[in-house]
N, C-alpha and C positions, 0 to 999 in steps of 0.2 A: 440881963431883959427876959424875960420867959413867953413865949411865942406862943400863943392861940391858934385851935384846932386850923383854920384858914390864911393864920400865915404862914403856919410850917408847908401848906401845902405850895401856897406862891414862891419857897424860898425851895423846896423839892423839884418844881415846875421851874423855875431860875434855873436852877443850878443844871436840870439836863436839857434848859434851851440854851443857856450862855454855853456849859461848857458841852457837851456833848453834839448838840443837832447844829448849835455856829462854832465852834471849831475853836474855844476863846482858851487858851491852856489860865492865860495868868487870868483869869474868875475864879480858878480856884485858892488862888490869897483871899477873896472873898467873901466865898461861899467857906471856907474852911481853916477852922480853930489854925496858927502854926506851932500847935502842942500837935492837931488832929494827928488819931492812929489813923489805920484805912486793914480791917481784917478779914480772911476770902479765906475757904475753906482750908487754911492748912492753921495749922497749929499751931500757936507762940510764932509768928509772919507777920505782925501786924507791918504795915507798910509807914515810911511816914511823909507830911505832904510833901515834900518835895519826889519822892520815891514811886509817890503815885501819880503825879507832873508829868513823873516818866512813865509812870505804866500808860497811862492816859495816853500820850505820845505815839506809845507802840499802839496799842490799839488803833486806836484810830489812821494809823499808815496802813492798816490791813481794809478798815471797815469805814464805814461813818452808817452813824443814825442821820433818817431825815424825818425823822418824827417820836414821839411815844402819847403814851397815854398811860398814869396816873391808875391807876386801875382800882384799888385800894391803900385808904393812908389810917391807919387806927391810933391813935393816941394814948399812948402808956401811962404818962402821966411825968413828973419829973424832967419837964425837956424829952422824954422818949419816945418816938415811932418811929414805926413796921410799911412799907411803903412796899406794894406789889407794882412793877414795870414794866410795860413793854415798849420795848425800843422796835422803831422798822430799822432794818439793817441794809445796808449794802453795801456789796464788795467794788475795792478798788481795782481790783483784776476782773473778774468773769463779771461784773455787774451783776452779781446774782445775787436778789432780794431772799431775805427771809426774817422773820421777828425774835430779839432776841430777849427772855423771862428773865423777870429780876427779881427776886424781893432783900430791899435791906432795913437793917436796924438800925435807927441813926437818935446821938444826942449829943442836942444843939446848947448849945452854951452859947450866954449874948451874940444871938442871933448867927452864927456857925457851928457850924456840923466840926463837934470837936472827937468824935469816936463814932467809924463807922462798918458795918460790920453787913458785908454782902455777899449773896447768893448768887449765882444768873447761871442761865444757861450754856456755860462755853460751846458746849461737842455745836449746836447749833450755828456758835458764831463760826466754829473752825471750817462745820460741813460750807457755809455759807463763803469764807472767804479760799475755799478750797483746801488747806492742808488738811482735811481728811477728807475720803468716801461722804458720797449722800447715803443717807440712813446707818451710820455710824453703828446709832445707838440701838438700833433693830441689827447689824453685823453680831456687834461686840454682845448682845441675848445668847445668839447664839452657837458664841461660841469660834467663832468662825478667825482665823488669824488673817490681817489686815496686808500680811503680807506674804 
């Protein structure tokens, strides 16, 4: 089943709403193929669907996503799509808020994501949840040590 661009928009919006905003980990099985692979910044270290579920649970144990905007979607043909998403992030401990920006490149087969490449601004995430000091990016650019 090939999805048209509007169906892909709907699929990605549903993934963001159900898994991230509503924190429904079972929805991962609905939207991601059993053989799905999740690639991040570490080359050759793709997660399985089960490992991705664990990663999402860890993310959600420190912060929640309260809303999102899919600012760009590009149809690459043959079930390949790219998305830019801004998510409203809230720390569960400090209640501090921030925006998490991410780029995602997905391949969809039979209405499910089977391959996903993600690049998100995790530095902002770790600043928001209090794991890093504010403005860590600027501190790193100056060469200043954290400790």
